[in-house]
C-alpha positions, -999 to +999 in steps of 0.1 A: -068-659+294-066-640+260-064-661+230-028-669+211-022-681+179-023-719+172+009-721+151+033-697+162+069-692+146+097-707+163+121-676+167+158-689+180+172-672+209+200-659+192+179-639+173+157-623+203+192-618+217+204-599+181+172-581+186+180-562+217+221-562+209+231-585+240+252-615+241+232-646+232+229-657+268+234-692+286+217-708+314+216-690+347+233-716+370+263-738+356+240-770+356+235-762+317+264-749+299+259-761+267+232-736+260+238-717+223+210-698+216+193-723+191+165-724+215+128-719+202+110-690+216+069-693+203+053-669+228+059-638+252+044-629+286+049-610+316+026-630+337+041-662+354+007-679+357+001-672+318+034-689+307+031-713+280+057-740+272+081-719+245+074-688+264+100-659+272+092-652+307+091-612+309+100-604+347+095-567+352+105-550+382+069-539+397+053-517+427+052-545+454+073-570+437+100-579+412+087-606+382+120-625+388+107-636+418+083-657+398+109-671+374+109-703+391+067-709+385+076-695+350+101-725+345+081-749+358+055-741+333+073-743+305+094-709+299+126-715+276+144-682+291+140-650+309+140-613+299+148-590+329+173-558+341+200-566+365+182-570+394+158-593+381+195-612+368+206-617+404+175-629+416+171-657+393+207-664+400+201-663+434+170-686+429+189-713+411+168-707+384+180-728+352+171-709+326+188-684+299+185-648+307+184-617+286+193-591+305+184-550+300+185-521+314+146-515+303+132-550+301+095-528+295+112-506+269+121-535+248+091-557+256+067-544+228+094-550+200+101-584+215+067-595+211+059-581+175+092-600+166+081-633+181+050-634+172+055-621+137+031-588+136+060-563+130+046-554+105+013-568+109-009-574+078-040-559+094-052-524+084-050-506+119-066-476+134-064-464+172-081-442+192-069-419+219-086-394+241-101-386+276-141-394+264-151-407+236-125-437+227-150-466+230-181-453+213-159-443+183-139-476+183-171-493+181-186-470+153-158-476+130-157-510+138-199-512+133-190-492+100-159-514+087-182-543+094-213-531+072-186-521+044-179-559+043-145-558+058-136-580+086-121-561+117-114-572+154-120-548+182-097-544+215-108-519+240-123-508+276-151-534+273-138-562+252-121-577+226-136-590+198-120-616+172-147-622+144-176-639+167-154-644+197-159-621+228-132-621+253-139-595+282-113-566+289-092-562+316-079-529+308-086-507+281-052-513+260-033-548+267+000-553+278+021-558+246+025-595+247-010-598+249-018-569+222+010-586+197-004-624+203-041-611+196-031-594+165-013-623+153-048-646+160-067-620+143-042-626+111-045-659+116-083-664+117-083-643+088-096-607+099-082-577+077-083-550+103-081-537+140-097-510+160-082-503+193-083-476+223-049-467+230-049-453+265-026-429+275-011-456+305-003-477+278+015-450+256+034-444+284+039-481+296+053-494+260+025-516+257+016-508+218+053-505+211+057-525+177+021-514+163+023-488+136-014-478+128-026-467+095-048-442+115-046-425+147-076-406+161-077-376+189-109-369+204-103-345+232-084-341+264-098-332+298-088-340+334-084-376+343-058-402+351-038-375+370-028-397+398-008-416+373+004-389+351+008-361+379-001-331+355-023-322+324+013-314+304+025-350+310-009-365+302-012-348+270+028-358+265+017-395+268-017-387+243+009-369+217+034-402+214+003-417+193+012-394+169+049-398+158+060-421+132+070-451+159+033-451+163+011-443+135+011-431+097-012-406+092-037-392+118-074-373+122-071-350+151-104-331+168-098-295+173-128-284+195-105-279+224-071-262+233-054-295+234-066-308+199-057-276+184-022-280+203-016-315+191-024-307+154+006-284+156+032-307+175+022-342+153+051-353+136+027-374+111+005-362+083-027-344+100-065-340+092-079-319+116-119-322+125-142-292+140-179-285+148-186-255+130-153-246+107-117-242+110-106-272+099-105-302+073-133-320+082-164-295+093-194-310+113-225-285+100-251-290+127-288-294+118-305-267+137-337-285+132-326-317+143-300-324+169-288-358+157-285-348+124-253-328+108-234-324+073-200-333+075-176-317+045-138-327+041-109-326+019-118-333-021-149-319-021-166-344+004-198-338+013-220-364+037-253-358+052-250-380+084-271-390+114-260-400+148-276-432+160-266-428+193-281-394+218-259-363+225-240-337+206-209-356+217-222-385+197-226-363+164-191-354+172-180-391+176-197-401+143-183-375+124-146-385+138-155-423+128-165-412+091-132-389+087-111-419+103-128-443+076-122-419+044-085-416+058-083-454+060-092-454+025-128-464+021-149-446-006-167-416+012-206-423-004-202-460+013-184-451+045-215-423+047-244-454+046-223-476+068-219-447+099-256-450+101-255-485+117-264-485+154-232-499+169-250-509+201-219-497+225-224-513+260-223-490+292-224-457+270-255-442+266-271-469+271-309-475+278-325-498+302-360-510+299-375-530+323-390-567+318-426-566+304-422-529+289-446-503+298-444-468+308-412-458+328-390-429+330-363-428+306-334-449+323-297-447+307-263-461+322-235-443+311-193-449+316-193-410+323-164-406+351-149-375+346-167-337+348-164-333+312-183-366+305-210-362+327-223-328+321-220-338+283-243-369+292-264-349+312-268-321+287-277-349+258-304-362+281-321-330+289-338-321+256-358-352+261-367-346+297-396-328+300-398-335+340-368-341+363-335-353+351-319-376+382-281-381+382-268-412+402-231-405+407-202-411+428-161-413+423-133-439+422-110-444+449-076-446+447-075-426+413-074-388+406-091-371+437-083-338+424-117-342+398-139-358+424-156-319+433-159-310+399-178-342+391-204-330+419-204-297+404-207-310+366-236-331+375-254-304+397-253-277+369-273-298+348-294-323+368-329-319+392-318-346+416-283-357+423-278-392+442-242-392+455-232-428+462-202-453+460-184-456+427-155-479+431-142-474+464-113-496+467-089-489+492-101-454+501-127-446+531-160-442+509-175-417+530-148-394+522-150-400+487-189-394+486-180-358+508-159-345+480-182-353+455-212-333+476-191-302+481-189-300+443-228-299+444-229-280+473-209-255+453-234-251+427-265-246+453-248-219+468-240-204+434-278-201+433-290-234+413-321-251+425-310-289+428-319-316+450-292-337+464-293-367+486-263-392+493-267-428+497-237-446+499-250-486+489-249-480+450-279-506+447-300-485+471-292-452+453-301-465+420-336-477+434-339-442+455-333-418+421-358-444+403-383-444+430-380-405+432-397-398+402-413-429+389-448-409+391-437-385+366-435-414+342-418-412+304-415-374+318-386-380+338-350-392+331-329-411+353-289-415+343-266-436+364-231-426+358-196-439+360-195-472+361-212-481+323-205-515+313-180-526+341-198-561+361-180-557+396-177-530+424-146-525+440-151-522+479-117-526+500-103-546+472-130-569+468-148-568+436-182-576+440-209-587+413-222-553+401-241-543+370-259-506+369-277-521+341-293-550+361-295-526+392-314-502+373-336-526+357-346-543+390-349-507+403-377-503+375-392-537+382-395-529+424-412-495+414-437-507+391-444-535+412-448-508+442-474-489+423-497-519+411-499-533+445 
């Protein structure tokens, strides 16, 4: 469970009711008719299993059940009141749960501001950076966090991989936590003396009010490409969710990468001050690539800023990520010259173009694990690896189940357009038939082959076996070859049929390298 502040303020229930504009609640039953609203609230949660004494339990409607059905369990754990809708209130009364009940039409829509009031985080004393976009959020967040640390600041980090609070690391369940968890984390960061927080802000989080009550000093937009359409329905809705971050409700100023049409559009519709960033020209911040060195570039910006920089991570997209991080830091008020030095520090981003070495060392193919799970990201990752690959480039890829089905064919095509060998395998099939998912990815590979590109393809359902087959296929080429395992990145489990099995691409790739080396020496 994420940490909570050790000494939270005690907010009278009548103040919570006043914030919501509802009457001071009485108990749900007649058993405690004298409740007046002086009850103190010290925490907020929407998970009945996480309730602590003094909590306001937010009973939200869900796809399978209503949170109010668990109000009795919340009461037993020490909840002092319930926040819910009309249906939830009826369920609380029917279950004879003797707790004061705050009733609003859309409890999720008010939960962020309630949590911020209870935890004292609106406003927060932390300098806040919020990063959104389809690709690059995690890497850029780590770059900003790493640079702030190098500048002598004490930032926290909240994102897809983990939450960092000083030296404490908490593995993430989702990219952006639910609103009560978020505000509790911000309160903990402030309590422990941190001075900032760098966050990934997902489109789901914006659409579901998870970051309500948080205002970012600088918001960053990286890019937009097809993803999450199972949730948003279409690209317009996906864009609209992202654009919510660039309003005064959520941010004070913004940096927007305008290398794609969506970024250029966002720069015109954002309702906060925007600085644009682009490769080549036509923006406030301009990335000038070095034709002799793919990792080096010059970044020019407002007020004559000129920084000679170098990406510590491979790939043209990481040049852009590094540039965006630098622009954000300057927009945050940091000295440009100091920023130019700080962003050169390798941020060590888990599962993002992460190189894997076999134990004991020795010659081996370049082995990389990357979280790329969209067509654009897969293509970008493989193109980044191509210049350093003198032999064959192998891509191990699949697609997740119960997610955007329309991108699967395009993912296979993106891999086939760059790789020499594509190994189609399972990602997280979840509740879907794994074979059907593989067929959709394979169809994209076959389209590229039919168009005339010579690319080998094999289908190996078992991901562990697929990784081993990929390594074995090019082991004889040594350091000339590259094996890229994409899709799962930092994840430590594989969801098959609703059961999450321990599985880490990095560990499996390391073991595959060991086995291949052993097969040669025997």
